[in-house]
PAZAPA-4460 file (N, C-alpha, C; in steps of 0.05 Angstrom, whole numbers, plus 32768, in hexadecimal, padded with zeros to 4 digits):
% residues 135
    n_x    n_y    n_z   ca_x   ca_y   ca_z    c_x    c_y    c_z   seq   type   mol
   7D9B   80B1   810A   7DB7   80A9   8105   7DC7   80B0   811E     1      X     A
   7DD8   809D   8126   7DE9   80A0   813E   7E02   80B0   8136     2      X     A
   7E08   80C4   8145   7E20   80D5   813F   7E33   80D5   8157     3      X     A
   7E3F   80BE   815C   7E52   80BB   8172   7E6E   80BC   8166     4      X     A
   7E82   80BF   8178   7E9E   80BE   816F   7EA5   80A3   8163     5      X     A
   7E9B   808E   816F   7EA2   8073   8165   7E97   806D   8149     6      X     A
   7E83   807C   8140   7E78   8078   8126   7E80   8090   8114     7      X     A
   7E9A   8095   8113   7EA5   80AD   8106   7EA3   80AB   80E8     8      X     A
   7EA4   8093   80DC   7EA4   8091   80BF   7E88   808C   80B4     9      X     A
   7E85   8090   809B   7E6B   808B   808E   7E64   806E   8091    10      X     A
   7E77   805C   808C   7E72   803F   808E   7E6A   8038   80AB    11      X     A
   7E78   8044   80BE   7E72   803F   80DA   7E55   8047   80E1    12      X     A
   7E4D   805E   80D6   7E31   8067   80DC   7E1D   8055   80CF    13      X     A
   7E23   804B   80B6   7E11   8038   80A9   7E0E   801F   80B9    14      X     A
   7E24   8014   80C3   7E24   7FFC   80D2   7E14   8000   80EC    15      X     A
   7E17   8017   80F8   7E09   801D   8111   7DEB   801E   810D    16      X     A
   7DE2   8027   80F6   7DC6   8028   80F0   7DBA   800C   80E9    17      X     A
   7DCA   7FFB   80DB   7DC0   7FE1   80D4   7DD7   7FCD   80D6    18      X     A
   7DDC   7FC2   80ED   7DF3   7FAF   80F1   7DEE   7F94   80E3    19      X     A
   7DD6   7F8E   80DA   7DD1   7F74   80CD   7DDA   7F74   80B0    20      X     A
   7DDE   7F8C   80A4   7DE5   7F8D   8088   7E03   7F8D   8085    21      X     A
   7E0D   7F81   806F   7E2A   7F80   8069   7E31   7F97   8057    22      X     A
   7E46   7FA6   805F   7E50   7FBC   804F   7E6C   7FB4   8045    23      X     A
   7E6F   7FB0   802B   7E89   7FA8   8020   7E9E   7FBE   8021    24      X     A
   7EB7   7FB5   8023   7ECD   7FC9   8021   7ED1   7FD0   8003    25      X     A
   7EE4   7FE1   7FFE   7EE8   7FEC   7FE3   7EEE   7FD7   7FCE    26      X     A
   7F00   7FC4   7FD5   7F08   7FB0   7FC2   7EF2   7F9C   7FBC    27      X     A
   7EE4   7F95   7FD2   7ECD   7F82   7FCF   7EB7   7F8F   7FBE    28      X     A
   7EB1   7FA8   7FC3   7E9B   7FB6   7FB4   7EA3   7FB8   7F97    29      X     A
   7EBC   7FBE   7F91   7EC6   7FC0   7F75   7EC2   7FA5   7F67    30      X     A
   7ECA   7F8F   7F73   7EC7   7F75   7F67   7EAA   7F6E   7F64    31      X     A
   7E99   7F75   7F78   7E7D   7F6F   7F76   7E70   7F7D   7F5F    32      X     A
   7E76   7F96   7F5B   7E6B   7FA5   7F44   7E74   7F99   7F2A    33      X     A
   7E8D   7F90   7F29   7E99   7F84   7F11   7E8A   7F6A   7F0A    34      X     A
   7E85   7F5A   7F1E   7E77   7F40   7F1A   7E5A   7F45   7F12    35      X     A
   7E4E   7F59   7F1F   7E32   7F5F   7F18   7E2F   7F69   7EFB    36      X     A
   7E42   7F79   7EF2   7E42   7F82   7ED6   7E47   7F6C   7EC3    37      X     A
   7E58   7F5A   7ECA   7E5F   7F44   7EB8   7E49   7F2F   7EB6    38      X     A
   7E3D   7F28   7ECC   7E2A   7F12   7ECD   7E0D   7F1B   7ECB    39      X     A
   7E07   7F33   7ED4   7DEB   7F3D   7ED5   7DDC   7F33   7EED    40      X     A
   7DEA   7F26   7F00   7DDD   7F1C   7F18   7DDB   7F32   7F2D    41      X     A
   7DC9   7F2F   7F40   7DC7   7F42   7F56   7DDB   7F3B   7F6C    42      X     A
   7DDF   7F4D   7F7F   7DF2   7F49   7F94   7DEB   7F30   7FA4    43      X     A
   7DD1   7F2C   7FAA   7DC8   7F15   7FB9   7DCF   7EFB   7FAB    44      X     A
   7DCA   7EFA   7F90   7DD0   7EE2   7F81   7DEE   7EDC   7F7F    45      X     A
   7DFE   7EF2   7F7E   7E1B   7EEE   7F7D   7E25   7EE4   7F97    46      X     A
   7E1B   7EEE   7FAD   7E24   7EE5   7FC7   7E1B   7EC8   7FCD    47      X     A
   7E06   7EBF   7FC0   7DFD   7EA3   7FC3   7E0E   7E8F   7FB4    48      X     A
   7E1C   7E98   7F9F   7E2D   7E86   7F8F   7E48   7E83   7F9D    49      X     A
   7E50   7E69   7FA1   7E69   7E64   7FAF   7E82   7E70   7FA2    50      X     A
   7E83   7E6D   7F88   7E9A   7E77   7F78   7E9E   7E96   7F7D    51      X     A
   7E88   7EA5   7F7B   7E8A   7EC2   7F7F   7E8F   7EC9   7F9C    52      X     A
   7E84   7EB9   7FAF   7E89   7EBE   7FCB   7EA6   7EBC   7FD2    53      X     A
   7EB4   7EA8   7FC6   7ED1   7EA5   7FCB   7EE0   7EBD   7FC0    54      X     A
   7ED9   7EC6   7FA8   7EE6   7EDE   7F9C   7EE2   7EF7   7FAD    55      X     A
   7EC9   7EFA   7FB6   7EC3   7F12   7FC7   7ED2   7F11   7FE1    56      X     A
   7ED5   7EF9   7FEC   7EE3   7EF6   8005   7F01   7EFD   8002    57      X     A
   7F0D   7EF4   7FEC   7F29   7EFB   7FE6   7F2C   7F19   7FE2    58      X     A
   7F19   7F25   7FD4   7F1A   7F42   7FCF   7F18   7F51   7FEA    59      X     A
   7F07   7F47   7FFC   7F03   7F54   8016   7F1D   7F53   8026    60      X     A
   7F29   7F3B   8026   7F42   7F38   8035   7F58   7F4A   8029    61      X     A
   7F59   7F4C   800E   7F6D   7F5C   8001   7F69   7F7A   8008    62      X     A
   7F51   7F82   800B   7F4A   7F9D   8012   7F54   7FA5   802E    63      X     A
   7F57   7F92   8040   7F60   7F97   805B   7F7E   7F9A   805D    64      X     A
   7F8D   7F91   8049   7FAA   7F92   8049   7FB4   7FAF   8045    65      X     A
   7FCB   7FB6   8051   7FD5   7FD1   804E   7FDC   7FD6   8030    66      X     A
   7FD8   7FEE   8028   7FDC   7FF5   800B   7FF9   7FFA   8005    67      X     A
   8009   8002   8019   8025   8007   8014   8034   7FEC   8017    68      X     A
   803D   7FE1   8001   8049   7FC7   8001   8068   7FC9   8003    69      X     A
   8074   7FB3   800A   8091   7FB2   800C   809D   7FB7   7FF0    70      X     A
   808F   7FB0   7FDB   8099   7FB4   7FC0   809E   7FD2   7FBA    71      X     A
   808C   7FE3   7FC4   8090   7FFF   7FC0   80A8   800A   7FCE    72      X     A
   80AD   8000   7FE6   80C5   8009   7FF5   80DE   7FFF   7FE7    73      X     A
   80DD   7FE6   7FDE   80F4   7FDB   7FD0   80FA   7FEB   7FB7    74      X     A
   80E5   7FF2   7FA8   80E8   8002   7F90   80F4   801E   7F96    75      X     A
   80EB   802A   7FAD   80F6   8044   7FB4   8114   8042   7FBA    76      X     A
   811C   802D   7FC8   8138   802A   7FCE   8148   8024   7FB5    77      X     A
   813E   8014   7FA3   814C   800E   7F8A   814F   8027   7F79    78      X     A
   813A   8038   7F79   813D   8052   7F6A   8152   8064   7F77    79      X     A
   8154   8063   7F91   8168   8072   7F9F   8184   8069   7F97    80      X     A
   8188   804F   7F97   81A2   8043   7F8F   81A8   804A   7F72    81      X     A
   8194   8047   7F61   8198   804D   7F44   81A0   806A   7F40    82      X     A
   8194   807C   7F4E   819A   8098   7F4C   81B7   809D   7F55    83      X     A
   81BF   8091   7F6B   81DB   8094   7F74   81EF   8089   7F60    84      X     A
   81E8   8072   7F54   81FA   8066   7F40   81FC   8077   7F27    85      X     A
   81E7   8084   7F1F   81E8   8096   7F08   81FA   80AE   7F0E    86      X     A
   81F8   80B8   7F26   8208   80D0   7F2D   8226   80C9   7F2D    87      X     A
   822D   80B1   7F37   8249   80AA   7F39   8254   809B   7F21    88      X     A
   8243   808B   7F14   824C   807A   7EFF   825A   8061   7F09    89      X     A
   8255   805B   7F22   8263   8044   7F2E   824E   8030   7F39    90      X     A
   8257   8019   7F42   8245   8004   7F4C   823B   800D   7F68    91      X     A
   8224   8001   7F71   8219   800A   7F8A   822B   8005   7FA3    92      X     A
   823C   7FF1   7FA2   824C   7FEA   7FB9   8265   7FFC   7FBC    93      X     A
   826B   800D   7FA8   8282   801E   7FA8   827F   8033   7FBE    94      X     A
   8295   803A   7FCC   8294   804E   7FE2   828A   8069   7FD9    95      X     A
   8291   8071   7FC0   8287   808B   7FB6   8269   808A   7FB3    96      X     A
   825E   8074   7FA9   8241   8072   7FA6   8233   8072   7FC1    97      X     A
   823F   8065   7FD5   8233   8065   7FEF   8232   8081   7FFB    98      X     A
   8246   8092   7FF5   8246   80AD   7FFE   8230   80BD   7FF1    99      X     A
   822C   80B8   7FD6   8217   80C5   7FC7   81FB   80BD   7FD1   100      X     A
   81F9   80A3   7FD9   81DF   809A   7FE4   81D9   80A9   7FFD   101      X     A
   81ED   80AD   800F   81E8   80BC   8027   81E1   80D9   8021   102      X     A
   81ED   80E5   800C   81E6   8101   8005   81CA   8102   7FFA   103      X     A
   81C2   80EF   7FEA   81A6   80EE   7FDF   8192   80EC   7FF6   104      X     A
   8198   80DB   8009   8186   80D8   8020   8184   80F2   802F   105      X     A
   819A   8101   8033   8198   811A   8041   8188   812F   8030   106      X     A
   818B   812E   8016   817B   8140   8004   815E   813A   8007   107      X     A
   8157   8121   8005   813B   8119   8005   812E   811B   8020   108      X     A
   813D   811A   8035   8131   811A   8050   8128   8137   8057   109      X     A
   8130   814B   8048   8127   8166   804D   810E   816E   803E   110      X     A
   8103   815C   802E   80ED   8163   801C   80D2   8166   802B   111      X     A
   80C9   8151   8038   80AF   8152   8045   80B0   8142   805F   112      X     A
   809C   8146   806F   809A   8138   8089   8098   811A   8084   113      X     A
   8088   8111   8071   8085   80F5   806C   809E   80E7   8064   114      X     A
   80AE   80F4   8052   80C7   80E8   804A   80DB   80E8   8061   115      X     A
   80DC   80FD   8071   80EE   80FE   8088   80E7   80E7   809B   116      X     A
   80CD   80E3   80A0   80C5   80CE   80B2   80CC   80B2   80A7   117      X     A
   80C6   80AE   808D   80CD   8095   8080   80EA   808F   8081   118      X     A
   80FB   80A2   807A   8118   809F   807B   8122   809A   8097   119      X     A
   8116   80A8   80AB   811E   80A4   80C6   8118   8088   80D0   120      X     A
   8101   807D   80C8   80F8   8063   80D0   8107   804C   80C3   121      X     A
   810E   804F   80A9   8117   8038   809A   8135   8038   8092   122      X     A
   8142   804E   8093   815D   804E   8088   8171   804F   80A0   123      X     A
   8185   803D   809F   8199   803D   80B3   81B4   8045   80A7   124      X     A
   81BC   8039   8090   81D5   8040   8084   81D4   803A   8066   125      X     A
   81E5   8047   8057   81E6   8042   803A   81EF   8026   8034   126      X     A
   8201   801B   8044   820B   8000   8040   81F5   7FEB   8042   127      X     A
   81E3   7FEF   8056   81CD   7FDC   8059   81B9   7FDF   8042   128      X     A
   81B4   7FF7   8039   81A2   7FFB   8023   81AC   7FEC   800A   129      X     A
   81C6   7FF0   8004   81D1   7FE2   7FED   81D1   7FC4   7FF1   130      X     A
   81D7   7FBB   8008   81D7   7F9E   800E   81BC   7F91   800A   131      X     A
   81A7   7FA0   8013   818C   7F95   8012   817E   7F99   7FF8   132      X     A
   8182   7FB0   7FEB   8171   7FB8   7FD4   817F   7FBA   7FB9   133      X     A
   8199   7FB7   7FB8   81A7   7FB9   7F9E   81A1   7FA0   7F8E   134      X     A
   819C   7FA5   7F74   8195   7F8E   7F62   81AD   7F7E   7F5B   135      X     A
***
């Protein structure tokens, strides 16, 4: 087995040992097991069938996409706005609510390194947050 820096992962070492073999990613392997259990076919037979090949290809492409989606960020901002509106009892565009949004951001930015980094990267002002993410 080759133990170089470039083959740092288990999958990388497997590929280095046998580059002719295909190693599926997590989503593709999950779908492959699901199809095998449903149909009773082997992996070779499944990969030979055009219908299943297309499904596996889509699953492989989906597995390459980043897991943190824009929907999660939108939901986070909407929860932030909702929390501020509960505290004030006013609409998101109200100046009092905007002040509370700024206070909440300051509170949450002191919690962890990840949240501080996220808030530093994505938040510019309470007005923009309300304009973009208020329902």
